[in-house]
C-alpha positions in Angstrom: 102.7 165.2 122.8 99.4 164.4 124.6 98.6 161.9 121.9 101.6 159.7 122.9 100.8 159.8 126.7 98.2 156.9 126.5 100.5 154.9 124.3 103.4 155.4 126.7 101.2 154.4 129.6 100.1 151.3 127.8 103.7 150.3 127.0 104.7 150.9 130.7 101.8 148.6 131.9 102.8 145.9 129.4 106.4 145.9 130.6 105.2 145.7 134.2 103.0 142.8 133.2 105.9 141.0 131.5 108.1 141.5 134.5 105.7 139.4 136.6 106.2 136.4 134.3 109.0 133.8 134.6 111.0 133.4 131.4 111.7 129.8 130.4 113.4 128.3 127.5 111.9 126.0 124.8 113.4 123.1 126.8 113.5 122.9 130.6 114.2 120.4 133.3 111.1 119.4 135.3 110.8 117.4 138.5 107.9 115.0 139.1 108.2 114.6 142.9 105.4 112.0 143.3 107.3 109.6 141.1 110.8 110.8 142.1 111.9 111.7 138.6 113.5 114.6 136.8 113.0 114.8 133.1 113.7 117.2 130.2 110.5 118.8 128.9 109.5 120.7 125.9 107.5 123.9 126.5 105.0 124.1 123.6 102.7 127.1 123.4 101.1 125.5 120.3 99.8 122.5 122.4 97.0 123.0 124.9 97.7 120.2 127.3 100.6 118.5 129.1 101.6 115.0 128.0 103.8 112.4 129.8 105.4 109.5 128.0 103.7 106.3 129.3 103.3 102.7 128.1 101.3 99.6 129.0 98.4 101.8 130.2 95.6 99.9 131.9 92.4 101.1 133.4 91.1 99.5 136.6 88.7 100.1 139.5 89.8 100.6 143.1 87.2 101.3 145.9 84.6 102.1 143.2 86.7 104.7 141.5 88.5 104.5 138.1 92.2 104.4 138.2 95.0 104.0 135.7 98.2 102.0 135.9 101.2 102.7 133.6 104.9 102.4 133.2 107.0 105.4 132.2 108.1 105.1 128.5 111.4 106.8 129.4 114.9 105.3 129.1 116.5 104.7 132.6 113.1 105.3 134.3 111.4 103.3 136.9 110.7 99.7 136.1 107.7 99.5 138.4 104.1 100.5 137.6 102.6 103.8 138.6 99.0 104.0 139.7 97.0 107.2 139.8 93.3 108.1 140.0 91.8 108.7 136.6 90.4 112.2 136.2 88.9 111.5 132.8 89.6 110.3 129.3 90.5 113.2 127.1 90.1 113.6 123.4 93.4 114.9 122.0 93.7 116.1 118.5 96.2 113.9 116.5 99.1 115.5 114.7 98.6 115.7 110.9 101.8 113.6 110.3 100.4 110.8 112.5 97.4 110.4 110.3 97.6 107.9 107.4 96.2 108.8 104.0 92.9 107.1 104.8 92.7 107.9 108.5 89.4 109.2 109.7 90.1 109.4 113.4 91.2 113.0 114.1 91.4 112.5 117.9 92.9 110.0 120.2 91.5 109.0 123.6 94.1 109.5 126.4 93.8 109.0 130.1 94.2 112.2 132.1 95.7 112.3 135.7 96.7 114.9 138.2 100.5 115.2 138.7 102.7 117.5 140.7 105.1 119.3 138.4 108.1 121.4 139.5 109.3 123.9 136.9 112.1 126.3 138.1 111.1 127.1 141.7 107.3 126.7 141.3 105.4 123.5 142.1 101.9 123.1 140.6 99.4 120.2 140.3 98.6 119.8 136.6 96.4 117.7 134.5 98.6 115.5 132.4 97.5 113.1 129.7 99.3 109.8 129.2 100.6 108.7 125.8 103.7 106.9 124.4 106.1 109.7 123.5 109.1 107.5 123.2 109.5 108.5 119.5 110.0 112.1 120.6 113.1 113.6 122.2 111.2 114.9 125.3 109.2 112.6 127.5 107.2 115.5 128.9 105.4 118.2 126.9 104.0 121.2 128.8 101.3 123.0 126.8 99.8 126.4 126.9 97.2 125.7 129.6 99.9 124.7 132.1 102.2 127.5 131.0 99.5 130.0 131.8 99.3 128.6 135.3 103.1 128.8 135.7 102.8 132.5 134.6 105.4 131.6 132.0 106.9 133.3 129.0 108.7 131.0 126.6 111.8 132.3 124.8 112.5 129.8 122.1 116.1 131.0 121.8 116.8 129.8 125.4 117.3 126.2 126.7 117.2 125.2 130.3 117.0 128.8 131.4 115.4 127.9 134.8 118.2 125.4 135.6 117.5 122.4 137.8 114.1 122.3 139.4 114.3 123.6 143.0 110.8 123.4 144.5 110.6 123.5 148.3 107.1 124.9 148.8 103.8 123.0 148.8 101.6 122.8 145.8 100.3 126.2 144.7 96.5 125.9 144.1 96.4 128.4 141.2 93.0 128.9 139.6 92.9 127.1 136.2 
């Protein structure tokens, strides 16, 4: 009997840890308040970063700082350009099915911006890379790095478990 006590304590602590997490479905609605947009997103634990569907991406300088200008590559989305400070240009590993038979480039360079993201009732500022995702069903992909910050558990059998985004608080400055 004493042999099972540590195991029982471990199981209890794991269930308490899991209770602190928000459970989301594979697909969730997300609000991007800075650009006044609600979009469906795919929560992908196999991806590291978050990606937003963007087109006509241009780099420019404003007051000595690098910025990026883009349009959303989303049906029914804004027809005006969005301008954001550029954090960096990230190297994102390309999907194997995106590579041709003779392709040597394993990574694509993508601009990375900060963007406020509301998932469920939580609002966080996330690093999001920009790429044309118009060939995909979901214009926003939220990867594992952001999911950790949301303290999220993803149940792939669920869809839209959090309902419509309902953020009212200011940005939570979680440690990354």
